[in-house]
N, C-alpha and C positions, 0 to 999 in steps of 0.2 A: 303703659304696659298692659293694663288690664282690657282697656279697651282694644289692643291690638290682638290680644290674645282670643277677644271675644270674635272680632271680625274674624279671624281666622279659622275659628272653630264653627261659629254659627253662619257665616256667609261663604267665605272660599270653600271651605269642605263640602260645604251642602250642595253647592254647585253642580256637583255630579247628580244629584237628584233629579235636578231638571232635564238633564240630556236622557236619564232613565224615563221619565214619565213623558216627555214631548214625543216621544215616537208611538206610535198608533200600531195595532196590530198587524196592519199593510207592512210595516217595516219602514214608513216613512216619517219625517218629521212633520208637524205643525209649522208649516213654512211661512208664518207670518212675516209681513214687513219684508224686508230684504233677505232674510234669511232663506238657506236652500232647503231642498226636502231629503236629500240623500243623507244617512247619518253615515254611511261608511265605517270604517273600521278606526275606533279612537283610542290610540295606545294610551293616552293619560287616564283613562280611566283604570287601569290596571294599577298606576299608582293611586288612585284615591281609593280603591277598594281593599288594598294592602294598609294604607295610612287608616282608614277608620274600621279596618276589619270587616268589611260587608261585601259578600262575594256576589252580592243580587246586582250592585253596581256594573258589573260586566255583562250583564243578561245579555242585551244586543249585540254586543261585540262577541260573545260567543255563538249567537244565533248567525250572525252575518258570517263570520270565519268558516261555520260550518258549511253555509250555503256557498262561499267561495270555492272551499274544496272539492264540493261536489259541482263547480261549473256552473251555480244557479245565480252566482252574484258576481257581475261583471265589474261592476265600479267598486272602489274601495274608499272614496272621498278624499280626503286631503292626503296624499301619498306623501308629503314631505315629513310626515310624523311618523311612516311606517316603520323606519329602522328601529325607532323606540320600543316597538314590540321584543324585540331582543333583549332588552335590558328589563323591561317591567312586567312581560308576560311569561311566568313559570311555565315549565312543558308539561305539568300535571296540572294546569289550572281548570278548575271547574266553578261553574256560576249556579247559584241557588235561585229559584224561583221569589221574585219580590213578592212581600206580604201586600203592601198599600196599594189600594187600587185608585186611589185619589191623590192629589197633589196640588197644591197651590204656592205659587212666588211672587213676594211684592216686589217693590224697586220700581224703575222709572217705567216699565213696562208690565205690569201685572199678569198673568197667565194662571189658568189652572186647566187640570187636566182629570178626566174619568174614563175608568175602562170596567169592563164587567168581568174579565178574566186576562192572565198574562200566559196562558199555556194555548188558548183556542186562538187559531187564526181568524174565526168566524166572529170574535166579541165584539160587541159594541164598544165605540170610543167617541169622547167627544173633548174637544177643546175649547176655551173662550179666553179671548185676548181683552184686557182693558188698555191701560197706559192712555199715551198720547201721541198723536200726529207728529208731534215736534219732536220726540226723542230721535235719537242719533239713527239715520239710515230709515227712517218711520214713514209709514204709509197711513191714509185717512182710513185705517182698519180697525177704529175702535169697537168692539161690539161682536168682531168676527168670530166666527165659528167653524171648525172643521169636523163632520160627522163619518164615522166608519160602521159599517156592519157586514157580516157574511162575506169577509173581505175585499168590500168596495168602500171607497174614500167616494161618499155619496155629497157631503158639501165639502167643496174643495177653496185653495187659495190658489189664485192662478200665478202667484210667487213673483217675482222683481223681474227687471229688465236690465240688460247689460248697460252700464253708464256709457261704457266706449260708444256703444251705437248711439245712445242718445246725445252725448257731447259732439259725435261726429256730425250730429243732425243739426248741430247750432244751439242746443239747449244748455242753460247753466243749471244743472239740476240740484246746485246747492243754493239757488235763489228760488223766487216765486214759481219759477220756470217748471219745477220740481211737478208742480200740481195741475200741470198740463199734462202729464203723462198719464194716460189711462189706467194702467197698473197700479200707480202710486195713489190714484185719488178713492173715492168714497163709492163711485158708480161701478166698479170693478171688485166689491167686495160684498160679504153676506153681512152688510150691517144697515141700520136704519137711516134713512135719507129724508132730512126735513126741508121742504118746499125747493128740492132741486140744490140744495146749497151745501157747502163745502164743511165738512166738520173744522170746530176751533181748532188751528192749529195748535196753540197751548193748554187748551184743555187736558185735564188728567182724569182718568177713571180709575179709582184702586177698586179691589175686592172687597166689599163689604161683609160679606157670609160665605162660608165654605164649609160644607159638611159630608161626611160621608157615614152609610150603614149599608145594612142587608137589604132594605126595602127603596131607598133612595138615596143618590150622590147629586150634590147641586153645588154652583157656584152662583154668587150675583155680584154686577158689578155697578156702580155708581156712576151714570154716563152723562149726569145734567152739564157740568161744565164743557163737555164735549159738544152740547149742544147749546151753550148759553146763547141768550138773546132769540133763538129758535123756538126751545121748548121751556116751560117755568121748571118742570123736573124731570128725569127719565132715569129708568134702569133696566138692565138685561139679566136674564138668570138664564141658566141650563141645567138640565136635571136629566139623568139617567136613570131609569126604572129598573128593576130587577129582571124585567123581561127582554130588555136590552132596548128598550124604545126609548128616545130621547125628545123631551120638552124645551123649546125655545121661547121664552116670555119676554115681553115690554111691559113694565108700566111706566105709563106718560101721563104728564100733566099739561095740558095746553097753555100757552100763553093767550092773552085778550084778544085773538084774533083767529079767523078760520084759518087751519093749518091744513098742508096737504103731506103724508106720510106716506114712504113707500118702503114696504119689507121686502127683502130680497134672499134668495139662497142661491149662491153659484155653483152649479154643477156640471159634469161631463157627461153624466146619464142621460138617457133618451127620455122625455117626457112626455106623459099622455094624461091632459088635464081630463078628469072623470065629470066633474061639476065644479059650481062655484068653489067649494071649500076643500076638494079632494083631488088630488094628482098621484099618480102610479109613476115611479121614476124606475128603468131597466137597465142594466149593465152588468156585462159578464155574467148573464145568465141567473143573475139575483134581482131582486125586486125590493123597492122600497113606498112604503106609502107615506103623503105628505098631507096631513089634515089641519085646516085651521079651525080651532076651536072658539075663537074669540079673537074679532068680533062678529058679528053672524052677517054682516054686510060686505065681506070680503070677498072679492071675485079672484081667483087666481088667473095668471096667463104667463105665458113665456114670450122672454125677449131676449132677441140678439146681442151678443156681446161684441160685435165686429167693431173695433175702434175707428174713428172717423180720419185720424189724421196718419200722414204716410209714416211718420217715425213710431208708431205704436207697434208693439209685438203683435203678431195675430193671435188668436185665442182659439184655434180651431177645436168645435165641437163644443166649446163654452157656452153655456147660455144662463139666465137669470130667470128663477121661478119666483114670481113676485106677485104682489098686490098692492093697490094705490088706494088710500083712504083720504076723503076730506073731512076733517075732525073741525066741529066747532068751539068758537073760542071759550076757555077756560074749562073744558071738559077733561075728566079724568078717563083714561082710556086704558084696557088692557088688551094685549094682542098675544094670542097663545097658539103654538103651531106644535103639533106632533111628528117627528119621525118614525115610522113605524116599520121595522124590517119585516118584511113577508114571512118571516119564519119564526117570528115572535108570537109567544103565547100571548093571551089577552091579559090587560092591566087587571089585577086584583084590586078591588076596591077605588075609589074615585081619585081621577086626576086633580091633583091639589093645584089651587093657584099658588103663585110664586110667594105671595104675603103669608101663605101658611107652610112654606118648607121650613 
């Protein structure tokens, strides 16, 4: 009975926090693996808010209801549950601004989220996914990140593809055929790719560190088992600075052979490569600088994301900003990339390596 009570209080009742924090300032979910991007209206959150007496849990519901009433939001999400609004939402319902700017969850697919503000639609936001490609409805997206600032989602997840389409094309998506689908594999995600090999399906990347304060918010995952046999060890971290810039960092130890590594960020923005280590992204009248701080020999390039198979969904406008490295055997390598909104003020102080976060 005590175990059941614990699970209800610490697992089930806290699941509403996930929905709250997984939505970026744009109003869209971090749509990793097979999940969608539209949070819609979720009547069950009113039940949660009343049960635990936390009105911030309905923050996005109330924002979306206001937009819908003003004709700005046409998609309500899963409308099968909408009638439950009549049961669970009070006529005078009011939401309060959430206090926590960061959140992390464990489980089969650990995820973490950091933001600079709840009320500023131009706030910065970064989400990081750990977990396993072998999880239910999983993709080879361990280490995937999304990043927003100035109302634009710069680092994107392309999302899933209709199972019906794929099965109609003769693919058994519950077998090894799954990994033939471009959107399910690692080449369609903002993850590290080693020797052009897939991620280890049964690997598991836990969150090892997660912290939030006024100057730095960060999360770190241990990706070693996802690259078992490819790398001796590896970890990935994301950090959000007070000025709204984001740092993506990998710490890697190479096995006893020369290894090719490819770092990628998937985006829908237009990309202007300024030099080997810097690129300027532009979208919707806003801009983002991408700067590689380490290693010094990285050379940025833009790669098309047009799939090669007829059964794959098209990815119009999508591209990878990436660089490829050949790393000697047994070397330790740090990869550090900063995503800097053009509106951001300069970072005060030194940009810390992940080992010092």
